[in-house]
C-alpha positions in Angstrom: -20.4 15.6 -16.4 -18.8 14.3 -12.8 -21.7 14.5 -10.3 -20.0 14.7 -6.8 -21.7 15.3 -3.9 -21.4 15.5 0.1 -23.0 12.4 2.1 -24.1 11.6 5.7 -21.2 9.6 6.5 -20.9 6.7 9.3 -18.5 7.1 11.4 -17.0 5.7 14.3 -18.3 6.9 17.6 -15.2 8.2 19.7 -16.4 7.4 23.0 -16.8 3.9 22.1 -13.3 3.1 20.4 -9.8 4.4 19.9 -9.2 5.1 16.3 -5.9 4.1 16.6 -7.1 0.5 16.8 -10.0 0.3 14.5 -8.6 1.5 11.3 -6.8 -0.9 8.5 -5.2 -1.2 5.0 -7.5 -1.4 1.9 -8.8 -5.2 2.0 -6.5 -6.1 -1.2 -3.1 -5.5 0.7 -4.3 -7.4 3.6 -2.3 -10.6 4.2 -3.2 -13.4 6.4 -0.6 -12.4 9.1 -1.7 -8.7 9.1 -5.5 -9.8 8.5 -5.2 -11.9 11.9 -3.3 -8.9 13.7 -6.3 -6.7 12.8 -8.9 -8.9 14.2 -7.0 -9.2 17.4 -6.4 -5.5 17.6 -10.1 -4.5 18.1 -13.3 -6.2 18.2 -14.6 -3.5 16.1 -12.0 -2.9 13.8 -13.0 -2.0 10.2 -11.1 -5.3 8.7 -14.1 -6.9 10.6 -16.8 -5.1 7.6 -14.4 -5.1 4.9 -13.1 -8.8 5.0 -14.5 -11.0 7.7 -12.3 -14.0 8.3 -15.5 -16.2 9.1 -16.5 -18.7 6.3 -20.4 -17.0 5.8 -18.1 -13.7 5.8 -20.8 -11.4 3.9 -23.6 -12.2 6.3 -21.4 -11.8 9.3 -20.3 -8.1 7.7 -24.3 -7.3 7.2 -24.7 -8.5 11.1 -21.9 -6.6 12.0 -22.9 -3.2 10.2 -26.1 -3.6 11.9 -25.3 -4.1 15.3 -22.6 -1.5 15.5 -24.9 0.6 15.0 -27.6 -0.3 16.8 -25.0 -0.2 19.8 -24.2 3.2 18.5 -20.1 2.3 18.1 -20.9 3.8 14.7 -22.9 6.9 14.4 -24.5 8.9 10.7 -23.4 12.3 10.6 -26.7 14.7 11.4 -25.5 16.7 8.2 -23.9 16.1 4.8 -20.5 16.9 4.8 -17.4 16.4 2.6 -14.7 14.7 4.4 -11.2 16.4 3.9 -8.5 14.2 4.4 -4.8 15.2 4.7 -2.0 12.7 4.6 1.7 13.4 5.9 4.4 11.1 5.4 7.9 10.8 4.4 9.0 9.8 1.0 11.7 7.3 0.0 14.0 10.1 -0.3 13.5 11.6 3.0 11.4 14.3 2.2 8.2 15.1 4.3 5.0 15.9 2.3 1.2 16.4 2.7 -0.8 15.2 0.2 -4.4 16.7 0.3 -7.6 15.1 -0.8 -11.3 14.7 0.3 -14.0 11.9 0.5 -17.3 12.6 -0.9 -19.7 10.1 -3.1 -19.3 10.2 -6.4 -22.4 9.0 -9.3 -21.4 6.0 -10.8 -21.6 6.3 -14.7 -20.7 3.5 -17.3 -17.1 3.8 -18.8 -18.7 4.8 -21.8 -19.5 8.1 -20.8 -16.0 8.9 -20.6 -16.7 10.6 -17.0 -15.0 8.6 -14.8 -11.9 6.7 -16.8 -10.3 3.6 -15.9 -6.3 2.9 -16.2 -6.6 -0.8 -15.4 -8.0 -4.1 -16.4 -10.3 -5.9 -13.8 -10.8 -10.0 -12.9 -14.0 -11.3 -12.4 -13.3 -13.1 -9.4 -12.7 -9.9 -7.5 -15.7 -8.1 -8.9 -17.8 -11.1 -7.4 -16.5 -10.8 -3.8 -17.3 -7.3 -3.7 -20.7 -7.4 -5.3 -21.7 -10.1 -2.4 -20.2 -7.7 0.2 -22.3 -4.8 -1.4 -25.6 -7.1 -1.7 -25.3 -7.9 2.1 -24.5 -4.9 3.3 -25.7 -1.9 1.2 -22.5 -0.1 2.4 -19.2 1.0 0.8 -16.6 0.6 3.7 -13.7 2.1 1.8 -13.6 4.4 -0.7 -12.0 4.5 -4.4 -8.7 6.6 -5.4 -10.0 8.9 -8.0 -7.6 11.9 -9.3 -8.9 15.1 -10.9 -7.2 18.1 -12.7 -6.8 21.5 -10.8 -3.4 23.3 -11.7 -4.6 26.0 -10.2 -4.9 24.3 -6.5 -8.3 26.6 -6.4 -9.7 23.4 -4.7 -7.0 23.3 -2.1 -7.5 26.9 -1.4 -11.5 26.9 -0.9 -11.1 24.1 1.4 -8.5 25.1 3.2 -10.3 28.6 4.0 -12.9 26.9 5.7 -11.7 23.8 7.4 -11.7 23.7 11.6 -8.5 24.3 13.1 -8.6 20.6 15.0 -9.6 17.5 12.9 -11.9 15.4 14.1 -9.5 12.4 13.6 -5.8 11.9 13.6 -4.4 8.6 13.4 -0.9 7.2 12.8 -1.6 3.9 10.3 0.1 1.1 9.0 2.4 2.9 6.6 3.4 5.3 9.4 1.3 8.0 7.7 -0.3 10.3 9.8 -3.8 10.7 8.4 -6.0 13.7 9.6 -10.0 14.3 8.8 -12.1 17.4 9.0 -15.7 17.7 8.3 -16.3 20.4 5.5 -20.4 21.3 5.8 -20.1 24.9 4.7 -22.8 25.2 2.1 -21.3 28.0 -0.3 -17.8 26.0 -0.2 -19.7 22.4 -1.0 -21.9 24.2 -4.0 -18.7 25.6 -5.5 -16.6 22.0 -5.2 -19.9 20.3 -6.9 -20.1 23.1 -9.5 -16.4 22.5 -9.8 -16.9 19.0 -11.0 -19.1 19.4 -13.5 -17.1 19.7 -16.4 -14.3 17.4 -15.4 -13.1 14.0 -16.4 -12.0 12.0 -13.3 -9.6 9.0 -13.4 -9.2 6.3 -11.4 -6.1 5.7 -9.5 -7.0 2.5 -7.3 -10.0 0.6 -6.9 -11.6 -0.3 -10.5 -12.9 -3.6 -8.8 -14.9 -1.6 -6.3 -16.0 1.0 -9.1 -17.3 -1.7 -11.4 -18.8 -3.3 -8.6 -20.4 -0.2 -7.4 -21.7 0.4 -11.0 -23.3 -3.3 -11.2 -24.7 -2.8 -8.1 -26.6 0.3 -8.6 -27.9 -1.4 -11.7 -29.2 -4.4 -9.6 -31.0 -1.9 -7.5 -32.3 0.2 -9.9 -34.0 -2.7 -11.9 -35.5 -3.8 -8.7 -37.1 -0.3 -7.6 -39.9 1.0 -9.7 -39.7 4.1 -7.9 -36.2 4.7 -9.0 -35.3 8.3 -9.6 -31.5 8.1 -9.8 -30.5 9.9 -7.1 -30.7 7.6 -4.6 -27.5 6.5 -2.4 -27.3 3.1 -4.2 -26.4 5.0 -7.6 -23.2 7.0 -5.9 -20.0 5.3 -4.7 -17.7 6.9 -1.8 -14.6 8.3 -3.2 -11.1 10.0 -2.1 -9.9 12.8 -4.5 -7.2 13.9 -4.9 -5.4 16.5 -7.6 -3.2 14.8 -10.1 -1.2 18.4 -10.4 -0.6 18.5 -6.9 3.3 18.6 -6.4 2.9 16.2 -3.1 1.0 13.6 -5.3 3.6 10.8 -5.0 3.9 7.5 -7.4 6.3 4.5 -6.8 7.1 1.7 -9.3 5.8 -1.9 -8.7 8.4 -4.4 -9.8 7.8 -7.9 -11.5 9.2 -11.4 -10.6 9.2 -14.4 -12.8 9.0 -17.5 -11.2 8.3 -21.6 -12.4 9.3 -21.5 -15.6 10.7 -24.0 -17.7 14.6 -24.2 -17.5 14.8 -24.1 -21.5 12.6 -20.7 -21.6 14.5 -19.1 -18.8 18.0 -19.8 -20.6 17.0 -18.6 -23.7 15.9 -14.8 -22.5 19.9 -14.0 -22.5 19.9 -14.2 -26.3 16.9 -12.7 -27.1 17.1 -10.0 -25.3 19.7 -7.9 -27.8 16.7 -8.2 -30.7 14.9 -5.5 -28.7 17.2 -4.2 -26.1 20.5 -2.6 -25.3 21.8 -4.7 -22.4 24.4 -3.2 -20.1 26.2 -5.4 -17.2 26.9 -3.9 -13.7 29.2 -4.9 -11.0 26.7 -3.8 -8.1 23.6 -3.5 -7.2 23.8 0.5 -6.3 25.2 0.8 -10.3 21.8 -0.7 -11.5 20.1 1.7 -9.3 22.1 4.6 -10.7 21.0 3.5 -14.5 17.3 3.3 -13.4 17.0 6.2 -11.5 18.2 8.2 -14.5 14.2 7.7 -15.4 14.8 7.7 -19.2 12.1 6.1 -20.8 12.3 2.3 -22.1 15.0 1.7 -19.1 14.7 -1.2 -16.0 16.6 -3.5 -14.7 17.0 -7.2 -14.5 18.0 -9.4 -11.5 19.3 -13.3 -11.8 20.9 -15.5 -10.2 24.5 -16.0 -11.0 27.3 -18.7 -9.6 27.2 -19.5 -6.2 25.2 -16.6 -4.1 26.2 -13.6 -6.3 23.5 -12.0 -8.3 23.8 -10.6 -12.1 22.4 -7.2 -12.4 21.5 -6.0 -15.8 20.2 -2.9 -17.3 17.9 -2.7 -20.1 16.9 -0.1 -22.3 14.5 -0.6 -25.3 15.6 0.5 -28.7 12.6 1.8 -29.8 11.5 -0.7 -32.1 7.8 -1.6 -31.5 7.4 -4.3 -34.0 8.4 -6.5 -31.3 5.0 -6.0 -29.4 2.7 -9.3 -29.5 0.1 -6.8 -29.7 0.4 -4.3 -32.9 -2.9 -2.2 -32.4 -1.8 -0.6 -29.6 -2.0 3.4 -29.1 1.6 5.1 -28.9 0.7 6.5 -25.7 0.2 2.8 -24.3 3.5 1.4 -26.2 5.6 4.1 -24.9 5.5 3.0 -21.5 8.1 0.9 -19.5 5.3 -2.0 -18.3 4.1 -2.2 -21.6 7.4 -2.7 -23.1 8.1 -5.0 -20.5 4.7 -7.3 -20.8 4.6 -7.4 -24.2 8.0 -8.3 -25.4 9.6 -10.0 -22.6 7.0 -11.0 -20.4 4.5 -12.2 -23.3 6.9 -13.1 -26.5 10.1 -14.2 -25.0 9.0 -15.6 -21.9 5.8 -17.3 -23.2 3.4 -15.5 -19.9 0.1 -15.4 -21.8 -2.0 -12.3 -20.7 -4.2 -15.3 -19.0 -1.4 -16.2 -16.9 -0.4 -12.5 -16.2 -3.8 -11.9 -15.0 -3.9 -15.0 -12.8 -0.2 -14.2 -11.5 0.2 -17.7 -12.5 4.2 -16.8 -12.8 4.4 -13.7 -12.1 5.1 -11.7 -8.4 4.3 -8.1 -7.8 6.4 -6.5 -5.0 6.6 -2.4 -4.4 9.9 -3.0 -2.6 13.3 -2.9 -4.3 15.1 -5.0 -1.5 12.2 -7.2 -1.0 12.4 -7.9 -4.9 16.3 -8.6 -4.6 15.8 -10.7 -1.6 13.5 -12.6 -3.3 16.3 -14.0 -5.9 18.4 -14.1 -3.7 16.7 -16.5 -1.5 15.5 -18.8 -4.9 11.8 -17.8 -4.7 11.8 -16.3 -8.1 14.1 -16.4 -11.3 14.0 -13.0 -12.4 13.4 -9.6 -10.9 12.5 -6.9 -13.4 12.8 -3.6 -11.6 10.9 -0.5 -12.6 10.8 3.1 -12.8 7.1 4.8 -12.1 4.6 5.4 -14.6 4.3 9.2 -14.7 0.7 10.4 -14.2 0.8 12.3 -17.2 1.0 8.7 -18.9 -1.6 7.5 -17.0 -3.9 10.2 -18.3 -2.9 10.0 -22.0 -3.9 6.2 -21.6 -7.2 6.8 -20.0 -7.9 9.4 -22.6 -7.2 6.8 -25.4 -9.8 4.1 -24.2 -7.3 1.8 -23.1 -6.0 0.0 -20.1 -2.6 -0.4 -18.6 -1.1 -4.0 -17.6 -2.1 -4.7 -14.1 -0.3 -2.8 -11.3 1.0 -0.3 -13.4 0.7 2.5 -11.1 1.1 2.6 -7.1 0.0 5.8 -5.5 1.7 6.5 -1.7 0.5 6.3 0.7 -2.8 4.1 0.5 -6.0 5.6 1.8 -7.0 3.7 5.0 -10.7 2.0 5.6 -12.3 3.2 8.8 -12.3 6.9 8.6 -16.0 6.9 7.1 -18.5 4.8 5.7 -21.2 5.4 2.9 -24.8 3.8 3.8 -26.2 3.1 0.4 -29.7 3.1 2.1 -29.1 6.5 3.4 -28.8 10.0 1.8 
């Protein structure tokens, strides 16, 4: 049973700050250049809480969290609310869409309870970083991203019926996405929303490290609290919820670039590919795009340097023989994913990139942009680019329900949910 609740969010005081200046991307997509730019944008930008640049960053984040509330830069809402959240954006094919969702707090449950389902492996280093931040601040500064099922779109209808005409926050973010936020405080609708989730499974789309961190943090706090009841704020994590059945849910691919492998390993690949794949050669990048965009299962592209400044564009189509997989114990739903075919056969078996090396990105670079990926081959920053199709949401659900997880960065739900809309006080109500 998923427990989803309204909460008294901590929000920026519109009298003290300009909303355009204080939001930021999720911490795990902030590169050093963007980090400095966000710091320079405003002295109270949310990045200064989520990812301080100072050496003693966890202590600094805690000091700011306390000071900004004392200075009324941040205010705690008087009544519990669910925060309705619309994101209007333009897709890569030029269509304007609005993804609807909401921010609430979610009771943390171990994955073994099969209430909240993961689809991706996590790394200890990233969890340690977030846990240190939780311990010092007792706050969630950014929501995890959760999917739920609602084929009839009934939740959207309930929430739309009671929302105010004007949002309390509207901001265009770094993606060019227009973000609009409303408070939903209607008691009857809040009760209906909470009741809806009592028999729902939830699926983590993004934020696996933060969810596992929240779970570990809750266990720490519970063990240190003799009066623990399970209803304390620290038992919950702030989450953004959106409907996986919404036609405006957009998923993009994440491409893989291989670098720093021995030359004999790279040159041996061409002779091995035909063991498991039909290989098609194309005269242009556009022809390769056409091949991939037919969206047939088991298809992806390979771009490599050729003679001079030219590039070689190859299309790969898996023949369907799973005996080539390194791990024969994977369930069918996981085996059939394009990313599994790539990781199991080409990366692990043919190129010898171990699971540990994949986790640490020793020989891998991930890119969400086709042009950037091809450009890195052209500029000599990588030896191979594997250009992917997006993973269908239905496949994510099937793998989650099987109890297995996908290779890292198998999904890219667009747009990202920004940080700075609302914060969750883990000592609050």
